[in-house]
C-alpha positions as CSV (number, residue, x, y, z in Angstrom):
1,M,-12.1,-33.7,-3.7
2,K,-14.2,-30.8,-5.0
3,E,-16.2,-30.7,-1.8
4,F,-13.0,-30.8,0.3
5,K,-11.6,-27.9,-1.7
6,K,-14.8,-25.8,-1.2
7,K,-14.6,-26.4,2.6
8,A,-11.0,-25.5,2.6
9,N,-11.6,-22.3,0.7
10,A,-14.5,-21.4,3.0
11,T,-12.3,-21.9,6.1
12,R,-9.6,-19.8,4.6
13,T,-12.1,-17.0,3.7
14,G,-13.7,-17.0,7.1
15,A,-10.5,-16.9,9.0
16,S,-9.0,-14.1,7.0
17,S,-12.3,-12.1,7.1
18,A,-12.2,-12.2,10.9
19,G,-8.8,-10.5,10.8
20,R,-6.9,-13.1,12.7
21,L,-5.2,-14.6,9.7
22,L,-3.6,-12.9,6.7
23,P,-2.1,-14.2,3.5
24,V,1.4,-13.0,4.0
25,M,3.7,-12.7,1.0
26,E,6.7,-11.4,2.8
27,E,7.9,-9.6,5.9
28,F,11.1,-7.6,6.2
29,Y,12.8,-4.7,7.9
30,S,14.1,-2.0,5.7
31,L,13.8,1.7,4.8
32,Q,10.7,3.4,3.4
33,G,11.7,4.1,-0.2
34,E,8.8,6.3,-1.4
35,G,6.7,9.4,-0.5
36,F,6.8,11.5,2.6
37,H,8.5,9.0,4.9
38,T,11.3,8.2,2.5
39,G,14.5,7.0,4.3
40,K,12.8,6.1,7.6
41,P,13.3,2.5,9.0
42,A,10.1,0.4,9.2
43,Y,8.9,-3.2,9.4
44,F,7.2,-4.1,6.2
45,L,4.3,-6.5,5.9
46,R,3.2,-7.4,2.4
47,V,-0.1,-9.2,2.1
48,G,-1.3,-11.2,-0.9
49,G,-4.4,-10.6,-2.9
50,C,-5.2,-7.8,-5.4
51,D,-7.7,-7.5,-8.3
52,V,-6.8,-4.0,-9.4
53,G,-4.5,-5.5,-12.0
54,C,-2.1,-2.6,-12.9
55,F,-0.1,-3.6,-15.9
56,F,3.0,-1.8,-14.5
57,C,2.8,-3.5,-11.0
58,D,6.2,-4.6,-9.9
59,V,4.9,-7.2,-7.4
60,K,2.4,-9.1,-9.6
61,E,3.3,-12.2,-7.6
62,S,1.2,-10.7,-4.8
63,W,-2.0,-10.7,-6.8
64,N,-3.2,-14.3,-6.1
65,A,-3.9,-14.5,-2.3
66,E,-4.1,-18.3,-2.5
67,S,-0.4,-18.4,-3.5
68,H,0.6,-17.2,0.0
69,P,0.2,-18.9,3.3
70,L,-2.4,-17.8,5.9
71,I,-0.3,-16.6,8.9
72,A,-1.7,-15.9,12.3
73,V,-1.7,-12.2,12.9
74,D,-0.4,-12.7,16.5
75,E,2.7,-14.4,15.1
76,V,3.4,-11.5,12.8
77,I,2.9,-9.0,15.7
78,E,5.3,-11.0,17.8
79,R,8.0,-10.6,15.1
80,I,7.2,-6.9,14.8
81,S,7.6,-6.4,18.5
82,H,11.3,-7.3,18.2
83,C,11.9,-4.7,15.5
84,P,14.1,-1.7,16.4
85,S,11.7,0.7,14.7
86,K,8.1,1.2,15.9
87,A,6.9,2.0,12.4
88,V,4.9,-0.8,10.6
89,V,4.1,-0.4,6.9
90,V,1.3,-2.6,5.6
91,T,1.3,-3.0,1.8
92,G,0.3,-5.5,-0.8
93,G,-1.4,-6.6,-2.9
94,E,-4.2,-4.7,-1.5
95,P,-4.3,-4.8,2.4
96,L,-7.9,-3.5,2.7
97,R,-9.3,-6.7,1.1
98,Y,-9.0,-7.9,4.7
99,N,-10.3,-6.7,8.0
100,M,-7.4,-4.9,9.6
101,D,-9.1,-3.9,12.8
102,Y,-7.5,-6.6,15.0
103,F,-4.0,-6.2,13.5
104,C,-4.1,-2.4,14.1
105,M,-5.5,-2.7,17.6
106,E,-2.8,-5.2,18.7
107,V,0.1,-3.3,17.0
108,R,-1.0,-0.1,18.7
109,R,-1.3,-1.9,22.0
110,K,2.4,-2.7,21.8
111,G,3.3,0.8,20.9
112,G,3.6,0.5,17.2
113,K,2.9,3.2,14.6
114,L,0.8,2.1,11.5
115,F,1.3,3.1,7.9
116,L,-1.0,1.9,5.2
117,E,-0.3,1.7,1.5
118,T,-3.5,1.2,-0.5
119,S,-5.1,1.8,-3.9
120,G,-8.3,2.7,-2.0
121,S,-10.3,0.2,-3.9
122,E,-11.7,-1.5,-0.8
123,P,-13.6,-0.3,2.3
124,L,-11.4,1.2,5.0
125,S,-10.7,-0.9,8.2
126,G,-8.2,-0.5,10.9
127,L,-6.9,2.6,12.7
128,W,-3.9,4.1,10.9
129,D,-1.4,6.8,11.8
130,W,-0.7,7.4,8.1
131,I,-2.5,6.5,4.9
132,C,-0.7,6.6,1.6
133,L,-3.3,6.4,-1.2
134,S,-2.0,5.5,-4.6
135,P,-5.2,5.5,-6.8
136,K,-5.5,3.5,-10.0
137,K,-7.7,4.3,-13.0
138,N,-9.1,0.8,-13.6
139,V,-10.5,0.6,-10.1
140,P,-10.9,4.2,-8.8
141,P,-10.6,4.9,-5.0
142,R,-13.5,4.9,-2.7
143,P,-14.6,8.3,-1.4
144,E,-13.8,7.5,2.2
145,L,-10.2,6.6,1.3
146,L,-9.8,9.9,-0.6
147,Q,-10.9,11.8,2.5
148,A,-8.8,9.7,4.9
149,A,-5.6,9.9,3.0
150,N,-2.6,11.7,4.5
151,E,-0.7,11.3,1.3
152,L,-1.8,11.1,-2.3
153,K,0.9,9.3,-4.4
154,V,0.0,9.1,-8.1
155,I,2.1,6.9,-10.4
156,I,2.9,8.6,-13.7
157,Y,3.4,6.3,-16.6
158,D,2.5,8.6,-19.5
159,D,1.2,12.1,-20.2
160,C,-2.5,11.4,-19.5
161,D,-1.7,10.5,-15.9
162,F,-1.1,14.1,-15.0
163,L,-4.8,14.8,-15.6
164,W,-5.7,11.8,-13.5
165,A,-3.5,13.1,-10.7
166,E,-5.2,16.5,-10.7
167,Q,-8.7,14.8,-10.7
168,Q,-7.8,12.9,-7.6
169,A,-6.1,15.9,-5.9
170,D,-9.4,17.7,-6.2
171,K,-11.1,15.0,-4.1
172,V,-8.7,14.8,-1.1
173,H,-8.8,17.0,1.9
174,E,-6.7,20.2,1.9
175,R,-4.0,18.9,4.3
176,C,-3.3,15.8,2.1
177,L,0.2,15.8,0.7
178,L,0.5,15.4,-3.1
179,Y,3.2,13.3,-4.8
180,L,3.9,12.4,-8.4
181,Q,6.0,9.3,-8.8
182,P,7.4,8.0,-12.1
183,E,6.6,4.4,-13.0
184,W,9.9,2.6,-12.7
185,S,10.2,1.1,-16.2
186,N,9.2,4.3,-17.9
187,A,11.1,6.7,-15.6
188,P,13.8,7.6,-18.1
189,K,11.1,8.9,-20.5
190,M,8.8,10.6,-17.9
191,L,11.1,11.9,-15.2
192,Q,12.0,15.2,-16.9
193,K,8.3,15.8,-17.7
194,I,7.4,15.2,-14.0
195,V,10.1,17.7,-13.0
196,D,8.8,20.3,-15.4
197,Y,5.2,19.7,-14.3
198,T,6.1,20.0,-10.7
199,L,8.0,23.3,-11.3
200,Q,4.8,24.7,-12.9
201,H,2.5,23.1,-10.2
202,P,4.3,23.5,-6.9
203,Q,1.5,21.9,-4.9
204,W,3.0,18.6,-6.0
205,T,6.2,17.0,-4.8
206,I,8.2,14.3,-6.6
207,S,8.5,10.9,-5.1
208,L,11.2,8.5,-6.3
209,Q,11.6,4.7,-5.6
210,S,14.8,5.3,-3.7
211,H,14.9,1.8,-2.4
212,K,15.5,0.6,-6.0
213,Y,18.3,3.0,-6.5
214,M,19.8,1.8,-3.1
215,K,19.2,-1.9,-4.1
216,I,17.4,-2.7,-0.9
217,P,14.0,-4.4,-0.3
């Protein structure tokens, strides 16, 4: 039994590393709720697997990749092709734990636009139209992700996160858009502080999790 389990895990790892299979937690069509593209329709693909371990993560059920079935990328792309919007948001979990080259190539071939949401903890793969980087202190982002990011979105849980936000802003390129977003459970305490900070530091913009206010996925 142990030998069979090892072989099964090896098969799973090999298939996903080739980029033809992904551990899919969920797929859905909705509106982008955060950051620069707030309010825009998109097809969302959430992949399982993340070892960053943020205590405030609101999708902890995504952390264990083995809890989610490996789905053929071609099947996912076929469903995407029937979506009214051409925008595809890939989130997690941490999508860059997997080789995203094939997925991006095939979505692009069918006319899709690709939007990545990442902590930046893993090497960059895939060709993206937009990269939203949300860096975390416990596993800081890789330099290439800081330079590739179109949007830096820092989650503010307490006062010390403002310094972390500025440290990351110093590392991104000058055209990268800067966002501060209150952590949902602590928003009542931190939102006014974020407003005050943004008024004093106008290079930042506030991002809110509007989908939660609208009660949509």
